C-alpha positions in Angstrom: 0.0 0.0 0.0 2.8 2.4 0.8 4.2 2.0 -2.7 0.9 3.3 -4.1 1.0 6.2 -1.8 4.5 7.0 -2.9 3.2 7.1 -6.5 0.5 9.6 -5.4 3.1 11.7 -3.6 5.3 11.8 -6.7 2.3 12.9 -8.8 1.4 15.5 -6.2 4.9 16.8 -6.0 4.9 17.3 -9.8 1.6 19.1 -9.6 -0.3 16.6 -11.6 -3.3 17.0 -9.4 -4.2 20.3 -7.6 -3.8 20.1 -3.8 -7.4 20.9 -3.1 -8.4 17.9 -5.2 -5.9 15.7 -3.4 -7.4 16.8 0.0 -10.9 16.1 -1.2 -10.2 12.7 -2.8 -7.7 11.3 -0.3 -8.2 13.3 3.0 -10.4 10.8 4.7 -7.9 8.0 4.1 -4.7 9.7 5.2 -5.2 9.8 9.0 -6.4 6.2 8.9 -3.4 5.0 7.0 -1.1 6.9 9.3 -2.6 5.0 12.3 -1.8 1.7 10.5 1.9 2.5 9.8 4.3 0.9 12.1 7.1 2.8 13.9 9.6 1.1 11.7 7.7 2.3 8.5 7.5 5.8 9.9 11.2 5.9 10.5 12.3 4.2 7.4 14.1 6.3 4.8 12.4 4.2 2.1 8.9 5.5 3.2 9.8 9.1 4.0 8.0 10.4 0.9 4.8 8.4 1.7 4.9 9.3 5.4 5.4 13.0 4.6 2.7 13.1 2.0 0.2 11.4 4.4 1.0 13.8 7.2 0.6 16.8 4.8 -2.8 15.6 3.5 -4.0 14.8 7.0 -3.1 18.4 8.2 -4.7 20.0 5.2 -7.8 17.9 5.8 -8.1 19.2 9.3 -8.1 22.7 7.9 -10.5 21.7 5.2 -12.9 20.4 7.9 -13.1 23.8 9.5 -14.2 25.6 6.3 -17.8 26.4 5.5 -19.6 24.3 2.8 -19.3 27.3 0.4 -15.5 27.5 0.9 -15.2 23.7 0.5 -16.8 23.9 -3.0 -13.5 25.0 -4.5 -12.1 21.6 -3.6 -14.7 19.9 -5.7 -13.4 21.0 -9.1 
């Protein structure tokens, strides 16, 4: 699963998908996947990109949740 997240992170870093769209499409999964990661995975240099991406999406999702519905509509495009 982390390999697939790495692929998403690479696409995100290359701006293939706008950040608001990433938050909308993946935001509910990121915190749950973070909970499933072992300490070894979190500290591994091989999963740094995936771990950083998940953390970023989770934080952005927390901010997204505080927006009004009208403000969240920009994420739906």
